C-alpha positions in Angstrom: 0.0 0.0 0.0 1.3 3.6 -0.8 1.7 5.6 2.3 1.2 9.4 1.6 3.2 11.2 4.3 1.6 14.4 5.2 0.9 14.0 8.8 1.8 10.2 8.2 -1.6 9.3 6.9 -2.2 6.3 4.6 -3.6 6.7 1.1 -6.8 4.9 1.9 -7.4 6.8 5.1 -6.0 10.2 4.4 -5.9 11.0 0.7 -8.9 13.2 0.8 -7.6 14.9 3.9 -4.5 16.0 1.9 -5.9 16.4 -1.6 -9.6 16.9 -0.7 -9.7 20.4 -2.3 -9.1 19.0 -5.8 -9.2 15.2 -6.0 -12.6 13.5 -6.6 -13.5 10.7 -4.1 -13.3 8.3 -7.0 -9.6 8.8 -7.1 -9.1 7.7 -3.5 -8.3 4.0 -4.4 -5.6 1.9 -2.9 -2.9 0.7 -5.4 -0.8 -2.3 -4.4 2.7 -0.7 -4.6 3.9 -2.1 -1.4 7.6 -1.1 -1.7 6.8 2.6 -2.2 6.4 5.5 0.2 5.1 8.8 -1.2 5.5 12.2 0.4 4.0 15.5 -0.9 4.9 19.1 -0.2 3.4 22.1 -1.9 5.9 24.3 -3.8 3.5 26.9 -5.4 0.1 26.9 -3.7 -2.6 25.5 -5.8 -0.5 24.9 -8.9 2.5 22.7 -8.1 3.7 20.0 -5.7 6.9 18.2 -5.1 6.5 14.5 -4.6 9.2 12.3 -3.1 9.1 8.5 -4.1 10.9 6.2 -1.7 11.2 2.8 -3.4 13.5 -0.2 -3.8 13.4 0.4 -7.6 15.6 3.5 -7.5 17.7 4.6 -4.6 18.0 7.1 -3.1 14.4 8.5 -3.2 13.3 10.2 -6.3 11.7 13.7 -6.4 9.0 14.6 -8.9 7.4 18.1 -9.7 3.8 18.1 -10.6 2.4 21.2 -12.2 -1.4 21.3 -12.5 -4.2 23.8 -13.2 -5.7 25.5 -10.2 -8.6 23.2 -9.2 -12.0 24.7 -9.5 -14.2 21.7 -10.0 -13.8 18.3 -8.5 -15.6 16.7 -11.5 -13.1 18.0 -14.1 -10.4 15.6 -15.2 -7.2 16.4 -17.1 -4.8 14.9 -19.6 -1.2 14.3 -18.4 2.1 15.1 -20.1 5.3 13.6 -18.5 8.3 15.8 -19.1 11.7 14.1 -18.8 14.9 16.0 -18.0 18.3 15.6 -19.8 21.6 14.5 -18.5 22.7 16.5 -15.4 19.2 17.8 -14.8 16.5 16.9 -12.3 12.9 17.3 -11.3 13.4 21.2 -11.3 14.8 21.4 -14.8 11.6 21.8 -16.8 9.9 24.2 -14.3 13.0 26.4 -14.3 13.9 26.0 -18.0 10.3 26.8 -19.2 8.8 29.0 -16.4 5.5 29.3 -18.3 4.5 25.7 -17.4 2.2 26.9 -14.6 0.5 29.3 -17.0 0.3 26.6 -19.8 -1.1 24.0 -17.4 -4.0 26.5 -16.7 -4.3 27.6 -20.3 -4.3 24.1 -21.9 -5.9 22.2 -19.0 -2.9 19.8 -18.7 -1.1 18.2 -15.8 2.7 18.2 -16.2 4.7 15.6 -14.3 8.5 16.1 -14.1 10.4 13.2 -12.5 14.1 13.4 -11.7 15.8 11.2 -14.3 18.9 10.6 -12.2 21.1 10.5 -15.4 19.5 7.1 -15.8 18.6 7.2 -19.6 15.3 5.9 -18.3 16.3 2.3 -18.5 16.0 -0.6 -16.0 19.8 -0.9 -15.6 21.0 -4.5 -16.0 24.1 -3.5 -14.1 22.6 -1.8 -11.0 19.5 -3.1 -9.3 19.0 0.3 -7.6 18.5 2.1 -11.0 15.3 0.7 -12.3 13.9 3.9 -13.7 11.7 2.4 -16.4 9.9 0.3 -13.7 9.6 3.3 -11.4 7.9 5.5 -14.0 5.6 2.9 -15.7 4.8 0.9 -12.6 5.0 3.3 -9.7 4.7 6.9 -10.9 2.0 6.7 -13.6 -0.4 4.7 -11.3 0.4 7.0 -8.3 -0.4 10.2 -10.4 -3.6 8.7 -11.6 -4.6 7.7 -8.1 -3.9 11.0 -6.5 -4.7 13.6 -9.2 -7.8 14.1 -11.3 -6.5 12.6 -14.6 -8.1 11.1 -17.5 -6.4 7.8 -17.0 -6.1 6.3 -20.4 -3.2 6.3 -22.9 -5.1 8.5 -25.3 -4.9 11.3 -22.8 -1.3 10.5 -21.6 1.8 11.8 -23.3 5.6 11.7 -22.6 8.4 13.8 -24.0 11.7 15.1 -23.0 15.0 16.8 -24.0 18.3 15.1 -24.9 18.6 12.1 -22.6 14.9 12.7 -21.7 14.1 12.6 -25.5 15.7 9.2 -25.6 13.9 8.2 -22.4 10.5 9.5 -23.6 10.6 7.5 -26.9 12.1 4.4 -25.1 9.2 4.5 -22.6 6.6 5.5 -25.2 7.6 2.8 -27.7 7.8 0.0 -25.1 4.6 1.0 -23.3 1.9 1.9 -25.9 -0.6 0.7 -23.2 0.4 3.7 -21.2 1.4 6.4 -23.6 -0.8 7.3 -26.6 1.5 10.2 -27.6 5.3 10.6 -27.4 8.0 13.1 -28.3 11.6 14.0 -28.3 13.5 17.3 -28.4 17.2 17.0 -29.4 17.1 13.4 -28.2 20.0 11.0 -28.0 18.0 8.6 -30.0 20.9 6.4 -31.0 23.3 5.8 -28.1 25.7 3.5 -29.9 27.8 6.3 -31.5 28.6 7.6 -27.9 29.9 4.6 -26.0 32.0 6.6 -23.5 29.5 9.4 -22.8 27.0 10.4 -20.1 27.3 7.5 -17.6 25.8 5.0 -20.0 28.6 2.4 -19.3 27.6 2.6 -15.7 24.1 1.4 -16.5 24.8 -1.0 -19.4 28.4 -2.1 -18.9 31.2 -1.3 -21.3 30.2 -1.2 -24.9 32.9 -3.6 -26.1 31.8 -6.2 -23.7 28.0 -5.7 -24.1 27.4 -4.8 -27.8 24.1 -6.7 -28.0 22.9 -5.1 -24.8 23.6 -1.6 -26.1 21.9 -2.3 -29.4 18.9 -3.6 -27.5 18.7 -0.4 -25.4 18.8 2.3 -28.1 15.6 3.8 -29.4 16.4 3.6 -33.1 16.5 -0.1 -32.9 12.9 -0.3 -31.5 11.5 1.1 -34.7 11.1 -2.3 -36.5 8.9 -3.4 -33.7 6.8 -0.2 -33.7 3.2 -0.4 -34.9 1.3 2.7 -36.2 -1.1 4.1 -33.8 0.7 6.4 -31.4 1.1 10.2 -32.0 4.9 10.9 -32.3 6.6 14.3 -32.5 10.4 14.7 -32.9 12.6 17.7 -33.4 16.2 18.7 -33.2 18.2 21.8 -33.9 20.4 21.7 -37.0 23.5 22.6 -35.1 22.9 20.0 -32.4 25.4 17.2 -31.9 22.4 14.8 -32.0 21.2 16.1 -35.4 22.5 13.2 -37.4 21.0 10.5 -35.2 17.6 12.3 -35.2 17.8 12.4 -39.0 18.5 8.7 -39.0 15.5 8.1 -36.7 13.3 10.1 -39.1 14.4 8.0 -42.1 13.9 4.8 -40.2 10.3 5.8 -39.3 9.6 6.8 -42.9 11.0 3.4 -44.1 8.6 1.6 -41.7 5.8 4.0 -42.7 5.2 5.1 -39.1 3.3 8.4 -39.1 5.2 11.1 -37.2 5.8 14.8 -37.0 9.5 15.7 -37.6 11.0 19.1 -37.6 14.5 20.6 -37.8 15.0 24.2 -36.8 17.9 26.6 -36.2 19.4 25.9 -32.8 21.9 24.1 -30.7 21.7 21.8 -27.7 20.5 24.5 -25.3 17.5 25.8 -23.3 17.2 28.5 -25.8 16.1 25.8 -28.2 14.0 23.6 -25.7 12.2 26.6 -24.1 10.6 27.1 -27.6 10.4 23.5 -28.7 8.2 22.4 -25.8 5.5 24.8 -26.9 5.2 22.9 -30.2 5.0 19.6 -28.3 2.4 20.9 -26.0 0.2 22.1 -29.0 0.8 18.7 -30.7 -0.4 16.8 -27.6 -3.3 19.1 -27.0 -4.6 18.4 -30.4 -4.2 14.6 -29.8 -6.1 14.9 -26.5 -8.8 17.1 -28.2 -9.3 14.4 -30.9 -9.3 11.6 -28.3 -12.0 13.4 -26.4 -14.1 13.9 -29.5 -14.1 17.7 -29.2 
């Protein structure tokens, strides 16, 4: 059972006491995530929370920022966009890098969830049992958000995107879990890791490339394309001066070859927040249209 620590209350007994102002009673359901403790603290009253997940899947505990509309009606439910940070970032990266997220949550009617990616590349590491980030996001975080917030809890109203390492992570999770994510995206994503065997802690999670070639090939997004079926909404972009430009062009060509519908854009820009601060606006519009269609509006 999840324990939600605000006055040390259990989810079943105390959820409405903590979230009663904005969570419908139907959301107060127990999820059997027995190895997880959740604590919540308000960062910006009414519009953002910081959640701490204490779980055996990833150690030490993982923080998550949740940015949401100001609740006015307990009947209203919202789609969710998961925003993944890049290497060296954390749960604060997106709220700081795009400070309009609070405004956009209200304007678009979207809940944004920003987990700390811990430089994990969003894999379940075969080398480190304490870095199972894929399982944490898909088996712990998504159910917890749906239980504690007024979400539209289906894949058609759930999207995932990210920048750099987070772009790879978003496509990795989206492609592997179409039952969770109906839409996915990547901004300047490291969508093929194999050209970079000595970079960004990847050896720590996968082992040395020379000794684990098949494992590396199995853990790179571009190699998931042959198994991908049409049906998800996909948006990918990269700056023309980005060091990941070539691998993004290769992913685009691979998707074209497999006749997988997707939105692909290249724009002037480098691997920087000047690019991502603008890029995320296109992703939010893309997801908003997908959510609108899913709702039949």
